[in-house]
N, C-alpha and C positions, 0 to 999 in steps of 0.2 A: 687310465683307470682300468682298461681291459687287462693290462699286463700285471696289475697288482693281484696277487693270489690271496693274501690275507686281507679280508675286507674290514677287519677291525683295527688295522694298524693306523697310527697317526697320519701317515702320508696319504692314505686313501681317504681318511676323514677330512683332511685338509683339501684334497681335490674336490670332494663332494660339497664342501662348504663354499669354495670358490664358484663352483657351478651353480649352487643354490642362490648365491648372491647375484650372479649375473642374470639368472633366469627371472628372479623376482624383480630386479631393477628393469629388465626389458619389458616385462608384462605391465608393470605399473606405468612406465613411460609411454606405453603404447595404448593404454586404455582411453576410450572416449565414449560418448553417449551411444554411438552406433554399434560398437563392438563389445560393450561391457558384458553382454550375456555370453559371449564367446570367451572372454578373458577369465571370467569367474571360474569355470571348470578347470582351466589351465592352472590357475593359482591354487585351487584345492589339490591339484595333482602334485604340487610341491609340498615339502614338509614345512608347513607354516608354524608348527609348534617349535621346531628347532630354529626356524628362521623368522620368528615373530619380531625380533629386534630389527632384522634387515628389512622386513616389510614396513614397519613403522618409520624407519629412517628414510626409505625410498618414497613413501607417501608424503612425508613432510617436505623433502627436498623438491619433489615434483610439484607440489602445491605452491611452494614459494616461487618456483620458476614460472609457473603459469596459473595465476589465481583464478583465471576465467574458467578453469576446469575443476574448481573446488567442489561443486555439487557432485561431479562424477566420482572424485576420490572419496567423498563422504558416502555415496551410494555403494561403492565398492567395499568400503570398510564396514558399512551396515550389514551387508550380506555375510561377510566373514565373521562379524560379531555374533550372528545367530548361531553359528557352529562352534566358534572359538571366542567366548566372551573375554578371555584373558588378553587376546590380541587387541580387541576394541578398547578395553580398559587401559592397556599400555599405551596405545596411540593417543587416547584422550589425555592421559597424564602427561605425556610429553608435549602435547599442544598447550596445556595449561602452564607448564614450565616455560615454554617458549613465550607465552603471553606475559607471564610475570617478568621474565628477563627483559623483554622488549619494553615493558612499561617502566621498569626502573631505569633503563638506559635511554629512554626517550627515542627509541628506534621506531619511527612511524611506519616504514614499509613492512617490517616484520610484525608489528602490532596489527596492522590492517590484515595481513595474511592470516595471523592466528585467530583474530576475531571472526573473520569470514569462515574459517574452518569450523570453529565452534558453533557458529550460527547454523551451518548446514548439518552439523552433528545433532543439534537440537531439532532441526527439521526432520531428520531421519530417526529421531527418538533414541539415538545412541547415548546422548547426554540428556540429563534431566533439565527441564526448563528453569529450575531454580538457579542454575549456573548463569543463564542469560540475564536474569534479573539482578543477580549479584554483580555481574560484570558491568551492566548499565549503571548500577548504583555507584560503583567505584569510578567510572568514567565521568559521571555527572556530579559527583560530590564537590569537586573543586574544578569547575569547568574552565577549559582553555580552548583555543581555536582548534587545536589538533584533537583533543579528547572528545569534543562535541562532534567533530567531523567523523571520528571513528564510531561514536555512538549512533549517529544518524545512519551510517552505512550498515551497522549491525542490525538496527531495527528494520531497515529496508529489507534485509535478507530474511530475517526470521519473524517479522512482525505478523505475518499472516497466521502462523501457527500459534504465536503468543496470544493473538486475538481470540482464538478458539479455546486455548487451554487456561490462560490466566488473564481474562479481560480486565479485572480490577488492577492487577499488577501492571499491565500495559498502560492502563489509564493513569496510574500514578507516575509512570515514566513520562508520558506525554504532558502531564501537568508540570513536571520538572522542566521539560523542554519549553513549555509556555512561560514559566518563570524566568528562564535564562533569556528568552527572547525579549521579555518586557524589561529586564535589567539593562539590556543594550550594551553590555561590556565586551561582547565578542565582535569579531570582524563582520562587515556587511556580507561578505561572501558566505560565511557560516550561517548568518541569519537567513539568507536565501535558501540554504540547504534545509534548515529547520522548517521554513514555510513550505518547501516542496514536500517534506516528509508529512506535514499535516494534510497536504492535498492528496498524497498517496493513501493516507489513512482514511480520508473521507471517501475515496473511491474503493475502499475495502481491499486495498493492496492488489488492485488489478494490475496485471503485468509482472507481479512479483509473487508467484505461487511458492508455497513451502517446498514442494517436491514436483519436479517436472514429471509428466506421465511416463516418459520412457525410462525414468530413473526410480520409479516407484516399484521396487523389486521385492520388498519384504512385507509379508503379511503382518497384520497387527498382533496376532497371537504369537508370532515368532520373534517379535522384537524383544531385545534385552537392553534395558535402560540402566546406565550407570549413574549413581547419585554421588557425584563428587562435588566438593566445594572449593572455592578459591582460598579458604582459610586452612585447608588440610595441608599437612606436610607430605609432599609428593616426592617419591623416588623414581627417577626416570630409568633406572636399570641399564646403564650403558654397557655393563658387562655382557648383555645379550647380543651386542653388535660385534663382539670379538670372538674369534675361533677358540674353542676349548675342546680338548680330547674327552670323548665320552666313553666311559668304560662299558656302558651298556648300549653301544652304538647299534649293533645288529638287532638286538631285541627292540629297541625304540623305533628303528626303521620298519621293522615288521609290524609293530603295533600301528604305526601311522598308515601302513599299506592297508591294514584291515579297516582302519577308520576311514580311509579314502574310499574304499569300496562301498562302505555303508552310506557315504555321502553321495557319491557319484553313481553308484550301482556297479554291477559286474561289467567291466569293459572288455572282457575276452569274447570276441564275436565267434559265432559258429561259421561253418563253411558257407551255408546259404547266405548268412548276413554279409560275409566278405564279398560274395558275388554281387549281392545287391548294392553294397557300398561302392564297389568298383564301377557299377553301372551308373549309379547316381552321383558319383564323385564329380563328374564334369559339370552337371547341372548346379550342384552346390557351390562349386568354385566360381561359376559364372555369376550366381546370385551374390556371393561374397564380394566379387569384384565390383558388382553394381553398388553394393552398400559402401564399399571402401573408395568410392570415387573422391577425387581431391576436391575439397571445398575451399572456396576463396574466402579467407577471413579478412581481407582488406576492404570489404563492402563495395567492391567495384560494381557489382550488379545493382546494388541499391542506388549508387550514384547515377548509374546509367538510367535507371527507372525514373529517378527524380528529374533528370535532364529531359527525358522523353515527355513526362507529364508537363513540365514547365513550357517546353517548346510547343506542345499541343495547345495549351491554354492561351499562350500569347499570340499564336499564329492563326487562331480561328476567328471567323468573321462575327459569329453570334454564338450564344450559349448552346443552341441546338446542335450546331456543327461540332462544337467542342465536346459536348456530351457524347455525340455519336462516335467521335474519334477516340475519346478516352475509354469508352467501353470496349474498343477493339484491342486495347493494351492488355496483354496477359499478365495478371497479377497472381503471384504465388500466395500460399496460405499465410495470412497475417499481414500481407502487404496492402490491404485495403486502407489501412490507416495512413499510409504514405500519400495516397491520393487526397485525402481530406486535409492533411497537414500542408501539402503543397498548394492546394486551392486557397487555404486561409493565408498562407505566406504570401502568395501573389497578390491577394486582395489587400493585405496590410502594406505592401510596398507601393501601391498607387498613391499619387498626390491627393486625389479626391476619391471618394467611394464611387465605384461603378456598379450599377445594378446588375451588370453582366455576371458578376461572381455570385451574387445572391440567387439569381435564377438558376445558375449552374449547380450550386449547392442544393437548391430546392429540388432540382431534377434528380440528382443522385439519391437524396433522401426518399423520394417517392418511388424510385426504381427498386432499391434494395434496403432492407431494414438494417443490414450490417453497416451501411454508410450512416444511417441515422444514429446508431449506437456510437460510431466513431466520432461523429460531430458532437455528440453528448460528452465524450471524453475530452475532445478538443476544447469544449466550453469550460470544463473543469480546469484543464491545464492552463488555458489562457487567463482565466480569472485568478488563479493562484499566483501567476507570474505577471499580473497586469502592471505592477509597478516598474517592470523593466521596459515597457513599451513607451515610445515617444507619443506625444499628443496626437500626431497625425495617424500613426498606426493604431493607436487606441480607438480613435474615432471610426476608422474603417472597420475594425474588428467588431465594435459595438453595433454598427449599422448592418454588418453582415449577419450577425446572430439575430438582430431585430427582424430582419427580413425572413429568416427561417422560422422564427416564432410567430410572426404575423401571418404567414401562409400555412401554419400548422405542419410545416415540414419537420420541425423539431418539437418534441413534446414539452409542455410547459413545466413539467416537474423539474427541469434543469434549474429553474429559478430557486430551488431549495438549496443550492450550493451558495447562494448569496445571503449573507447575514448582515442586515442593514442596522448596525449599531455604531455608536461613536468609537468603541474600542476595536471592533472587527473590521473597520474600513479605513482606507487611506485616501489621500487626495486623488490618486489615480483610479482607485476602485469607485469612488464617488462620481468621478467624471464618466467612467464606463457605465455605471447604473443610470446616470442622468441621460446620456445619449441613447441608451437602450430603450428606456421607457418613453422618452420624447419621440423616438422613431415609431415605437408601437402605437402611441397616441395619434401620431400623424397618419399612420397606415390604417388603423382600425377606427379611430375616433374615440373621444374620451368616454362616451357612453358605452360603446361595445367593449372597450378595454376594462371599464369598471365591471361589466357583466362577467367578463372572462376571469377577473380576479376575485369574484365573489361566488364562483361555482362551489357548492358545498363539498363535492368530492375531492377538490384540489386544495382545500384549506390547509392540509398538513404541509403541502409543498410551499405555500405562500406564507406560512407562519414565521419564517425567518425574515421575510421582507417587511411584514407588518407584525412586529413582535408585541406580545401581550404579557410577557413574563415580568416586566418591570415598567413602572410609569415613565422612568427616564428614557428607556429605549423606545417606548411608544411615542413620546413627545418628539424624540429625535426623528423617527420615521415620518411623523406628520409634518414637522417643520421642513424636512428634506424635500418631500414631494410638493409642499406648498411653495417652497423657494424656486422650484424648477417649473412652476406653472401647472402642476398636476394635482392640486389640492382636492379636486373632485373625487379622486379614487380613494380618499382617506375618510369618507363620511362615516363608514362603519367603525373605523378605528377611533374617530373623534367621539362617536356615541359611546363606544366602550370606555374610553378614557373619562368621559363625563359621568358615566354610571359606575365607575370603579369604586368610589367610596360607599355607594349604596350596596354594591355587591359584597363588599367586605363586611358591612354591617349585617347583611343577611346571612353570611356564612357564620358570623359570631352568634346570631340568634338561633341558628339551627342546633347549636350545642345545648340550648336550654331544654330541660326535661318537661314532660307533659304534666307531671304531678304538681307543678307550681301554679295551681289555678288561683289560689287566694292572692298571691302576689300580683298576678296578672290583672285580677279584678280591681285590686286597690290602685294599681297603676292606671286603670281605665277611669276610676272615679277621680283620681288626681288630674288626669288629662281633661275630664269634663269640667272640673272645677276651674282649672286654668283657662279653659275656653270661656267660661262664664265671666271670669275676672277680666279677661281681655276684651269681651264684649262690653262690660261695664265701663272699663277705662276708655274704650273708644267712644262710647256714648257721652261720657263726661267731657271728653276732649271736644266733641262736636258742639256741645252746649256752650263751652267757653268761647269757641270761635264765633258763635252767633252773638254772644254778648259783646265781644270786641267790635264786630261789624256795626251793631246798634250804636255803641259809643262813638264810633267814627262818623256815623250819619248825623248824630246830634251836634257834634262839633261843627260839621259843615253847615248845618242849619243856623 
């Protein structure tokens, strides 16, 4: 390229095109969550207007090769979309074409990759949320095992954002999921996926944020959202991926240089800045090397952590020794959950329930509130997947949580996740609820348990266990607790069920206006007349009884 004198000749343009393609491919393949802030200026330094087709092609190929980095590629595209909306629109159009092609060909891997890319585009507000609702409608219109599985994965990725932007639309999608689940025409594995999705929704998509903090790079006022639809005729412009001679090559290159300076600022340093850069270059290189340390993606560290926790729990004499040793284990950020999961797993594997695990869980809940919150999440996960546990494991898990609740180590609002109705429970969940409440009654006593369940401030949490929305559900709850020997805690529910017709009549009478005084007085006179008639009839009946008794006495005489 140095030897070429004519910068506008086709040979030089061809060389610059090849160099542009290699540079864009290298930068896109190298990007990750740690170095994305360094990659973005380097990308803007390349001519993205000329190489927009190359950039889109590189993003799609890299995302197909490593779907785990989809959110990183979406964040990179979102930043570029703020300065060059035509690049973001071209990439979105090509992903939609890839989605349609994969759907027609029943190509599941390609369909999963495309839907995941679109989900993170919606999270980054590059694509409008209407695309997400259209896609879910198409996938669930004629449900199959594969289409439902793809839809579950899509909602998992972008459900947190849809819950905020279109809660009614997301509610309609979940109602469709509920209908598919009740129809029972899909495989058991897919049914478990849907049940897991409902559990994620109940926990408000915890663990599945729309955008990770390190990838939240675009301000809301800088976002540019493209409103495309699946029904639109889309042209993917493959001609942009092919080299073409540009008659205005030098002019266009100069324009992009000016545009690059306006985006990145003046990159020509002064002499003082050069001296400062050379002095601080070593420090920056050391910091960059620290950031670019090799990360083990095989989860070897996690496996070793679980092994250490398991060996500590199983080798300790009592819960105090185990708690002291477990506190010495260094846990990284977010690894506190592994401790709770391993403790619950060890408890469920025992032949019979050991109070050792309950005391150990109680100790950790009392020490740190993080462990209390993690056990709360464990309760939600275990109850949502309770049908997968054997009877022995189910019994141990129920007794473990009953110990935490009975000792107030776990807040009682976790019972709000249980909805005790005939439709919302299975045989496994009913056994779990039975053992849980029987253990609480044995630990606290039926009187104290009833007092805890009738605390006015906690009635919102217990409303799902003692439902009052429907007489059928109310009777089911009463019969359930009566059948397991805990009918004493349903006294308030029985009184409510007994007074339900009267309450309904009172609600109807409230609608009457105060101006109907005459009708009310006439009704009072009618009621008084009916009372006098009833008294008269009762007196006449008493006289007849006396006459019959006299006749019987005469006959005897």
